[in-house]
N, C-alpha and C positions, 0 to 999 in steps of 0.2 A: 808078256810076262817080264821080259828083260827090261823094257822101258819102264815098267812099274817099279822094278827093283832099283833101277838107277834113280828114278824120281824119289822113291822112299829113302834111299841112302842119301840123296842130296838134301832132303828135308831134315833127316837125322843130323847130318853134318852142319847144316845151317843152324840148327838148334844149339850146337856146341859153340857157336860164335862168341857168346858172352860168358861162357863157362870160365872159371878161374884157370889160368894157364898152368898152374901147378897141378891141376886135376885132369887136364885134357890136352893130349898131344895135338888133337885137331885144332883146338883154340890157340895153342902155341904157334902152329903153322899159319893160321889165319891172321894172327896179329904180328907176325914176323915175316914180311914178304921176301926178304933176302934169304931167310932160312928155307921158306917154301920153294923159292926158285932153285936153290941148291938141291933140295930133295927131288924136284922135278928133273933136273939135269942128271942126278945120280941114278934115279930109277930108269930114265931113258937110256942111259949108258949101259946099265946092267941088262936091260932088255935087248939092246943091240948086241951085246956080247953073247948072250944066250941064243939069240937068233943066228948069229954067225956060227956058233958051235952046234946049231940044230938041237939044242937041249930043250925038248918039248916041255918038260916039267918046269924048268927055269923060265921059259917063255910065259907059261901060265902064271907062275908066281910073280914075276916081274911085271906082267901086264896088269895083274890085280893091284900091285903096289902103285903103278903108274896111274891107273884109273882112279884109285883113291886120291892120290895127290892132285890129279887133274880136277876132280870134283871139288876138292878143298880150294883150289885156285879159283874155280868158278864161283864158289860161295864167297870168297874173299873180295871179289870185284862185282858181285851182284849179277852174275849171268846164270840163267836157268838152263837146265838141260834142253828144254824145248827150243831155246834160241839156237843151240848147236844143231838140233835135229832139223830146224827150219832151214838153216844154212846148207846142211847136207842135202836136204830135199831139193833146194834150188840147183845144186851142182849135179844132182842125179840125172837131170834132163839133158845134160850135155856130156860129151866125151871128156875123159881126163885131159887129153891133149888140148881140146877146145878151152876147157876151164883154165888150164895153166897158161895158155896163150893170152887169155883175157887179162890175167894177172901179171903177164910179162915174166913168167917163171918157167917157161918151157925148157930152158937149157940147164936147169938146176938138177 
C-alpha cells in the first residue's frame, strides 16, 4: 500500500512539471533548483529540531514535508522511486557498518 501511494504521488507530481508556475507550487520547485534545495534543507532542519525535542507530531508533519520535497527533487532530475528502492534493496543484504565502510563513510 505505501509503495503504491509513493508511486501515485510521484506520478501526480511528475504531471505538475509543465504546469504554469503561477498555478503550481510543485512546478515552481521543479523549475527552480536553488529554491528546491533551500526547501530540502529547511525541511530537514525542522525535522532534526523536532526529533531532538522528541516532538512526535512535529516529526510526522516535517517528515511528510521532507518526503514531498524529496519526491519533487526526484521528479526534477528524472529519478523514479523504484531506483531508490533498488538501491535500498542492495544495501539491505549487508550490515550498515559494512555498507558505510564500502563507501568510506564509517566515521561520519
